[in-house]
C-alpha positions, 0 to 999 in steps of 0.5 A: 527482441531479447531483454537485457540483463542488469549486467548488460546494462553496465552495473557493477558487481557490488550492485549486481550482488545486491540485486540478486539478494533482493530477488531482482531477476530482470530490469523493468522497461523504465529501468532498462531505458534509464540505467544506461542513460544515466551511466553513459549519457551526460544529459539530464533526464525526464522519465515518464513512468507510472507508480510500481514500475521500478522507478526508484531502482531506475534512478537509484542503481546508476547513481549509487554506482557512480558516487564515491563512498569516500566523499564528505559532502552530499552528492545526491538530493532526491525530492519527493512529495510525502514523508511516506514516499521519502521513507520508502525511497530511503529504505529501497536505496539502502537495500540497493546499495548493497555492501557499498558504504553510503549514508542514505538519510531521509529528511521529512516533516514530523521528525525531530528538527533538532535530530535532523540538524545533528544528522546533517552535521555528519557525512550524508552521501544521499539525502531524500527529503520533502520540499517543506522540510528541506526548506526548513534546513536551508533557511536555518543554514544547516543544509549545504547542497553546493556539492550535489552532483545529482538531483532527482525530482520523484513524483514531480506531478504530485509535488506540483499538485501539492504546491511545491513548485516554488520551493523546488525552484528555490532548493535547486538554486542552492545546488551545484550549477553543474549538477545532473537533474533527473525528473520522474512523473506519471503524467506530464502536464504543462507546468511540469514541462515548464519546470523542466525547461527552467531547471534542466539543461539539455535533456533526454525524454524516456517514456515507457509503454503502459503494460496492458492488464488482463482484468477479465478474471477480476470482478469489480463492485462498489457499495454506497455507504455512510462513512460511519458504516464502512467498517461494518461493511468491511467486516461483513464482506470479509466474513461472508467469504470462505477464504479472504487474502487481500489488501485494504487500501486507505488514504492516510497513515492515520486511517491505516492505524485507526482501522487496523486497531478497530479490526484487531479489537473485533478479533481479526488478524490484520497488520498495518503498513505505512511509511513510518515503519522501519525496514525491519518492521516492514519486512516482519509485516510482509513475512507474516502476510506472505506466509498468511499468518495474517490475511489482511494487510491495511496499507496506503498507496505509497507503502504498497509500492513495489509490493509483489504478493501472489494469490491475492483474492481481494483488493478493498478500496476503503478509500478511493484512490486519487486518480484512475491510474492508481485504481487500475494499479490497485486492481491489477494486484488480484486476478493474476496467473489465471486466478479470479479476484475481487476488487471492492470499493466502499464509497460515500454518496459524495464520492460517487462522481469520483467513482464515475470519473474513474470508470469513464477514464479507465473504461472499466465496469464497476457494478453496484453491489448489495451488502451480504445480509447477516443471515447469509453470513451466518449460513456460510459460517455454518456450512464452513463449520460442517465441512471442517467437521466432516474433513476431520472425521474423514482424516481420522480422529484420535481416541481421546476425542471418542472417549470424550464424546462417549462421556458426554453422550453418557449424560445427554441425548445425541442431539443435545450433545452436538448442540451443546458442543456447537454452542460452546465452540461457535457461539460468538461466531454464529451470533447475529448480534455481533453485527450492527445495522447499516443504514442507507446513505443520504443522497439526492435529498432522501432520508436515511432509513434502516430495517432495524434501529441503530444508535451506533456512533459515527466512525470518525468520532468514535475513537474508542474500541467497539463496546459490548457485542463488537468486542466478541472475537471472531475466531476465523481470522 
C-alpha cells in the first residue's frame, strides 16, 4: 500500500511549507494515523508510540492547524514529565508552526517563577509545562485554563512513574469540560488506562507497529568499572580507535555538562546537548557535529530525541538507559545503511542486574569486554602517525619542508633528526603517563586491585579539572 503524503493527510499550505523547510519528506506511521484522526474526528485519542517516532509532530501539526492565531486565551495545554522534554516539545512546535503567528510558551521548574507569571499575563496560544510547575501557577491563580480546547498528555507513562497522576487530574479539572484530550505513551500499564477512562470521553486508540531494527552489523559490548573510572575508560575507548564519531549518553543534564567539561579539559573536541539549550544553541551544536568539526556529542535521551545523524561509528552508554526499549533505540543510531557500528555500555557492579534485564527483554547479546591497554593505544597512535606521514609524502611535500629537513640533517644524524621531530610533534600523544590506572571494581565481596598504584580521586567528588598529566591536550580530537 502506498504511503500517504503530508498533503494527503489534510494539512494546510502554511504547515506544508514549514515541513518542507524542516526537511520532512513523508509522515511516520504514528503521524499518518494521528494527524487525520485529530483533523477529522472529534473523539479523544490514545496513541501508543515509542520515543523517536515523530510523536510531537503527530499531535502538534493538526492542533497548530486548527487553532486561531487571533485567540486571546490559552487554546492548547501540553503536559510533559521533565523540563528537558518540555523545552524539546516547545522548540519543535515553534518550528512546525512555520509562519503562523502563534505564541508557544514552556513552563517548567528551575526557571524564574516571577518571569513566568509575567509571561502568563500576555497572550499564550500554546502552553507546554511540567505538572509540578503548572500546579504552582494554578495555586497562585496565575494560570487560566478555562478556554483550553486541546490537552495533550505526552509521555504519560513517564509522568505516571514520576508520581504526577494526582497533579494531572487536578490540572485537568481546571480546564474546559468540552476540551479534546490526546494521551501518548510508549507503554500502556493499567494505571494509564484507568486515567484515560477517568479524564477522557469517547476515545479512539492508535497503536503503531514497532519497526524491526537490523542490529546484525552492530557489536555490543559492556565494561564493568567503578564509577570513578568511567571517564578514564571512555578516553581509552576513544583513543584506541582510528575514527570515532559518536553519541555519548548520560542520565542527567548535570552529568552531560560535567563530563563535557572534563573531556574538554583533557583536550577532546566535544559538545554537550540537553534541554536547557536554546534552539539557536542546539542548531549550532548539531551543525558542528554533522560537519564533524566535533566528533563527540554528549547528550541525554530527551535531548537526542528526533536527532537523525548518519554514519555514527559509536554509541556510548556512559549511563544505562531506564528501560530496554530506550537501549534498543540508542543502539539503533549506529550500524545503519549497511555500515558497522559499536555500542558500548560502561556499567558499575550495581548496574549488572539492570544490564541483564535489558539483555533478556531485548533478546540481544551484549558481551563483556576488556578495556584496551595503554600500550595498545600508544601502538595504534604510532601506526596512525606513520600512515599520515606516508600519505603526505605520497601527495608531495612543498620545497620549504625539504629545505627545513636539510637544515636539520646538516646538524644531526638521520635517526636523531627523525626522533627529535617525532618527540616535538607527538610527545604528549605518545606518553603513557597521560593515562591513569583503572582498578577492578568490587563485586561479590572481592577487593579491588590494580596492576599499578593509583591515588586518583573519585570522579563524583572531583569537581575540579584534572591536574598534571591529565591536562595534556590530545591533538587527535
